[in-house]
C-alpha positions in Angstrom: -25.3 49.4 -0.6 -24.2 47.3 2.9 -20.4 48.4 4.7 -18.1 45.9 5.4 -17.9 44.2 8.2 -15.0 44.1 10.6 -12.1 45.9 11.7 -7.8 45.8 11.1 -8.0 42.1 12.9 -10.7 40.7 11.5 -10.7 37.1 10.7 -7.0 37.1 13.2 -8.7 34.7 16.5 -6.4 32.0 15.7 -3.1 33.9 13.2 -2.2 36.3 16.2 -3.0 34.0 19.9 -0.8 33.2 22.5 0.1 30.1 23.6 -1.3 29.6 26.6 2.0 29.0 28.6 4.0 32.3 27.0 0.7 34.7 28.6 1.4 37.2 31.3 3.8 40.6 31.2 5.8 40.9 28.5 9.9 41.1 28.2 11.3 45.2 29.0 14.5 43.7 26.8 11.7 42.5 23.7 9.4 45.5 24.1 12.9 48.3 24.1 15.5 45.7 21.8 17.6 48.0 19.7 17.8 46.8 15.4 20.3 48.5 13.0 20.1 49.2 9.6 20.7 46.4 7.6 20.0 44.2 10.4 17.0 40.9 9.8 13.8 40.9 10.9 10.8 38.1 11.6 7.2 39.7 11.9 5.5 37.7 15.2 3.1 39.4 16.1 2.5 40.6 20.3 -1.4 39.8 20.9 -1.0 42.5 23.4 0.5 45.3 22.4 -2.5 46.5 19.9 -0.3 49.7 19.0 2.1 49.6 15.6 0.7 46.0 14.8 1.0 45.0 10.8 -1.5 43.5 8.6 -1.4 39.8 9.2 -0.4 38.5 5.3 2.7 40.0 7.0 2.7 37.5 10.0 6.5 35.2 9.7 7.9 37.0 6.8 11.1 38.7 7.2 12.9 40.8 5.9 15.3 44.1 6.2 15.6 47.5 8.6 15.4 50.3 6.6 15.4 52.8 9.3 13.2 54.3 12.4 10.3 55.9 12.9 10.0 57.6 16.4 9.7 54.3 18.5 8.9 52.6 15.7 11.1 50.6 13.1 11.1 50.4 9.2 10.7 47.0 7.7 11.0 46.3 3.9 9.3 42.8 2.6 8.9 40.9 0.1 4.7 40.8 -0.1 4.9 38.3 -4.0 6.7 40.1 -7.3 7.3 43.6 -5.0 9.0 44.9 -2.0 7.1 46.5 0.3 8.1 49.4 3.8 5.8 48.4 7.4 6.0 50.4 10.2 6.3 48.4 13.5 7.0 47.8 16.5 10.3 46.9 17.4 7.9 44.2 20.2 6.2 42.7 17.2 9.2 41.4 16.2 12.3 38.6 16.6 16.5 39.1 16.0 16.9 36.8 11.9 20.3 35.6 12.7 22.2 35.0 10.1 24.2 31.3 9.6 28.0 31.3 7.5 
């Protein structure tokens, strides 16, 4: 029996790619952005940082911050009919502003 080819980032060549104009150093504000419990955030990968990167199926999904775990945050996301909790580094998240 053969083993499966590829790792956790298999098939993400175009999905986790940076636009050529946005290449370069990552700003420290993006790296250390504080989030409060209950805030909404969207998952958008920063390809230059691999630590605490989520699975590719969650790319572009929005969720609520549930808590923190070390330098990372716990994000609750609806995936199909289920709610899932993902541990994500703040560099891979963007704040979602609620419109009133």
